[in-house]
C-alpha positions as CSV (number, residue, x, y, z in Angstrom):
1,M,-18.4,-27.3,-16.3
2,P,-17.0,-25.6,-13.2
3,E,-13.7,-25.3,-14.7
4,R,-15.4,-23.6,-17.6
5,V,-17.3,-21.1,-15.4
6,S,-13.6,-20.1,-13.6
7,R,-12.1,-19.5,-17.0
8,D,-15.0,-17.3,-18.2
9,A,-15.4,-15.7,-15.0
10,S,-11.1,-15.2,-15.4
11,S,-11.5,-14.1,-18.7
12,G,-14.4,-11.1,-18.0
13,A,-12.3,-9.6,-14.6
14,G,-9.4,-9.4,-17.0
15,A,-11.6,-7.6,-19.5
16,R,-12.7,-5.4,-17.0
17,C,-9.0,-4.6,-16.1
18,R,-8.1,-4.1,-19.5
19,V,-11.4,-1.3,-19.8
20,S,-10.2,0.1,-16.8
21,L,-6.5,0.6,-17.6
22,L,-7.6,2.2,-21.0
23,G,-9.7,4.7,-19.2
24,R,-7.1,5.7,-17.1
25,A,-4.5,6.4,-19.6
26,L,-7.1,8.4,-21.7
27,R,-8.1,10.7,-18.5
28,L,-4.2,10.9,-18.0
29,L,-3.9,11.9,-21.8
30,R,-6.5,14.9,-21.8
31,R,-5.6,15.8,-18.6
32,E,-1.5,16.1,-18.7
33,G,-0.7,15.5,-22.5
34,P,1.3,12.6,-24.2
35,I,4.3,13.1,-22.6
36,A,2.8,12.6,-19.1
37,L,1.5,9.1,-20.4
38,L,4.5,8.3,-21.8
39,V,6.7,9.3,-18.7
40,V,3.8,7.0,-16.5
41,V,4.3,3.8,-19.4
42,M,7.9,4.3,-19.0
43,R,8.2,4.1,-15.1
44,R,5.4,1.7,-14.7
45,Y,6.8,-1.3,-16.8
46,I,10.4,-0.6,-18.1
47,V,12.7,1.7,-16.2
48,D,12.6,4.2,-13.3
49,S,15.0,6.4,-11.5
50,R,14.3,9.1,-8.9
51,T,15.7,10.9,-6.0
52,Y,13.5,11.7,-2.9
53,F,13.6,14.0,0.1
54,L,12.3,12.0,3.0
55,F,10.4,14.6,5.3
56,E,9.3,14.4,8.8
57,Y,6.4,17.0,10.3
58,D,5.8,17.5,13.8
59,L,2.1,17.3,13.6
60,W,2.4,19.7,16.6
61,S,4.5,22.2,15.9
62,A,3.7,25.7,15.2
63,A,3.9,25.1,11.5
64,C,1.8,22.5,11.0
65,L,-0.8,23.6,13.8
66,R,-2.0,26.9,11.7
67,L,-5.0,26.3,9.5
68,P,-5.8,29.3,6.8
69,P,-9.4,29.6,5.6
70,T,-10.5,27.5,2.6
71,P,-9.1,28.9,-0.7
72,D,-12.3,30.9,-2.4
73,G,-14.6,29.2,-4.5
74,F,-13.6,25.9,-3.3
75,E,-15.1,23.5,-1.0
76,G,-13.1,20.5,1.1
77,C,-14.3,17.1,2.6
78,F,-12.5,14.3,4.0
79,V,-13.7,10.9,2.2
80,P,-12.9,8.0,4.7
81,D,-14.9,5.1,2.5
82,N,-16.1,4.0,-0.6
83,E,-19.9,4.3,0.8
84,T,-19.0,8.2,1.2
85,A,-17.1,8.0,-2.2
86,D,-20.4,6.9,-3.9
87,L,-22.7,9.4,-2.2
88,L,-20.3,12.3,-3.1
89,A,-20.1,11.1,-7.0
90,E,-23.9,11.8,-7.1
91,N,-23.3,15.7,-7.4
92,H,-19.6,15.6,-8.1
93,R,-17.4,14.4,-10.7
94,D,-15.5,10.9,-8.8
95,F,-12.4,11.7,-7.4
96,R,-11.5,8.2,-7.8
97,D,-10.5,8.4,-11.3
98,H,-7.7,10.4,-10.6
99,E,-5.7,7.7,-8.6
100,P,-6.2,3.9,-9.9
101,M,-5.6,2.4,-6.4
102,A,-8.5,4.5,-5.0
103,R,-11.3,1.9,-4.5
104,K,-9.1,-0.8,-2.8
105,A,-7.3,2.4,-0.3
106,L,-10.4,3.7,1.3
107,D,-11.3,-0.5,1.7
108,S,-8.0,-0.6,3.3
109,G,-8.7,2.7,5.8
110,A,-6.9,5.5,3.7
111,V,-8.8,8.6,4.1
112,A,-8.9,11.4,1.2
113,F,-9.6,14.8,1.6
114,C,-10.8,16.1,-2.0
115,L,-11.1,20.0,-3.0
116,Y,-13.9,20.9,-5.4
117,D,-14.9,23.6,-7.9
118,G,-18.1,23.3,-7.9
119,Q,-18.4,19.6,-9.2
120,E,-15.0,19.4,-10.3
121,V,-12.2,17.4,-9.1
122,A,-9.9,20.2,-8.2
123,H,-7.3,18.2,-5.7
124,V,-6.9,15.2,-3.8
125,G,-4.5,14.1,-1.1
126,W,-4.7,10.9,0.9
127,L,-3.0,10.1,4.5
128,A,-3.0,6.7,5.9
129,T,-2.7,5.6,10.2
130,S,-1.5,1.9,9.4
131,Q,0.8,0.6,6.7
132,D,-1.9,-1.7,5.2
133,A,-3.8,1.2,4.0
134,R,-0.1,3.2,3.3
135,S,1.0,0.4,0.9
136,I,-1.9,0.7,-1.3
137,L,-1.1,3.9,-2.6
138,D,2.9,4.4,-1.7
139,R,5.0,1.2,-2.1
140,L,7.9,3.2,-1.6
141,P,9.8,1.1,1.2
142,F,10.9,4.0,3.8
143,E,9.9,3.4,7.2
144,I,6.8,4.8,9.3
145,G,6.3,3.3,12.9
146,F,2.8,3.3,12.8
147,D,2.5,1.7,16.1
148,R,4.7,4.6,17.8
149,G,2.5,7.4,17.1
150,E,3.8,7.7,13.4
151,C,1.4,8.3,10.0
152,W,1.9,8.9,6.3
153,A,0.7,11.7,3.5
154,G,1.2,11.9,0.4
155,A,-0.4,10.5,-3.2
156,V,-1.5,13.9,-4.0
157,Y,-2.7,15.0,-7.5
158,T,-4.0,18.8,-8.4
159,V,-5.9,19.3,-11.5
160,P,-3.5,21.5,-13.6
161,R,-5.9,24.5,-14.0
162,F,-6.2,24.5,-10.6
163,R,-2.6,24.7,-9.8
164,N,-0.8,27.5,-7.7
165,R,-3.8,28.3,-6.1
166,G,-2.4,27.2,-2.8
167,L,-4.5,24.2,-2.5
168,L,-1.5,21.8,-2.0
169,T,-0.6,24.0,1.2
170,Y,-4.6,24.6,2.4
171,S,-4.8,20.5,1.9
172,A,-1.7,19.6,3.5
173,L,-2.6,21.3,7.0
174,S,-6.0,19.9,6.7
175,R,-5.0,16.6,6.6
176,F,-2.5,17.3,9.3
177,A,-5.3,18.5,11.9
178,F,-6.6,15.3,10.8
179,L,-3.9,13.0,11.9
180,R,-3.7,15.2,14.8
181,D,-7.5,14.2,15.7
182,A,-6.6,11.0,15.4
183,G,-3.9,10.9,17.9
184,F,-0.9,11.3,16.3
185,S,2.0,13.4,16.3
186,I,4.7,12.3,13.8
187,C,4.1,12.6,10.0
188,R,6.2,11.4,7.0
189,S,6.2,11.8,3.4
190,A,8.6,11.7,0.2
191,V,8.7,14.1,-2.3
192,E,10.9,13.9,-5.9
193,T,13.9,16.2,-5.2
194,D,13.2,17.9,-8.6
195,N,9.6,18.6,-7.8
196,G,10.2,22.1,-6.9
197,A,6.8,23.3,-6.4
198,S,6.0,20.8,-4.1
199,N,9.0,20.8,-2.0
200,R,8.7,24.9,-1.5
201,V,5.5,23.8,0.0
202,Q,6.9,21.3,2.1
203,M,9.6,23.8,3.4
204,R,6.5,25.8,4.9
205,F,5.8,22.9,7.6
206,A,9.4,23.0,9.2
207,P,10.0,19.3,8.2
208,N,12.9,17.6,9.4
209,I,14.6,16.0,6.3
210,Y,15.7,12.8,7.7
211,A,17.3,11.3,4.3
212,I,17.9,11.4,0.8
213,A,16.5,8.3,-0.9
214,R,17.7,6.8,-4.2
215,M,15.6,4.5,-6.3
216,F,16.2,2.7,-9.3
217,K,14.1,0.1,-10.9
218,L,14.5,-2.2,-14.4
219,F,11.6,-4.3,-15.2
220,G,10.8,-6.4,-12.1
221,W,14.0,-5.7,-10.1
222,R,14.2,-2.7,-7.7
223,R,16.8,-0.9,-5.4
224,W,16.3,1.6,-2.6
225,R,18.9,3.1,-0.6
226,E,19.0,5.9,2.0
227,R,21.4,8.4,3.1
228,P,21.6,11.0,5.7
229,P,21.4,14.4,3.7
230,G,24.7,16.6,3.1
231,A,25.3,19.9,4.0
232,G,23.1,22.4,2.2
233,E,21.3,19.4,0.7
234,S,17.6,20.8,0.8
235,P,14.9,22.7,-1.5
C-alpha cells in the first residue's frame, strides 16, 4: 500500500508539472509568438550557443547612484517572498507567471522588482544577495563573490507592449539602490552581446566589462569560456 501511494503521489506531481509547463508555453506563445517559443524550446532542450558581456557595476558610482522618478503611469514595488507576492496577486496580475522559477527563487532569498501598469505586469527584474538565490534564476557559471560584497542582478523581462518606455533603466537603478541599502558595493550581471537594447541601457551605468564569455550547450553537455575583452569590444 505505501508503495502505491508513493507512485500515485509521483504521478500527480508529474501531471502538475506537465500542466505548468504547458501553461508557460501558451503564455509565451501569446506574448512573443511562435518563433520565440521555438527558440526557447531549442535552447532549453537541444542546442544553445551564446556570447555574453560580463558587466561589473560600482554601486556607489555617480552613474549608479542617480534614481529618476517612476515612469509616468507605472507603479513599482519590491517583492521579497511568496507571501508578499500572494497579497500582490489579489489586485494585480501575478508576475510569477513570467518566470518559471519565481516561487522557488523567492523561497531561496531572491527579490523581484515589479513595475505595473494598473493591474497589468509591465516589467520584472530580479536581484540576489546569495549564491543559493542567484543559482535558481541564473545558471551561468561566472563568478560572484557574495562574501566580498558582490551581488547579482538579472533575469529581466519587459512585456513587449511596454518596451522602449524607460522601464529597464528605472528598474536597474531601483535594484542598485536596494542592494546598496543591503550593504553591497559591486553588482555583476551578464547580457547577450546581440541584445542591443539591453546593452545600451547597461552602458548608462558606466560598467566595467571585465570579460567576454562564450557558452555552448548540446543536450546535457555544456562548455563555458571567459576571456578578457579585446580593443573595441563593447556595446
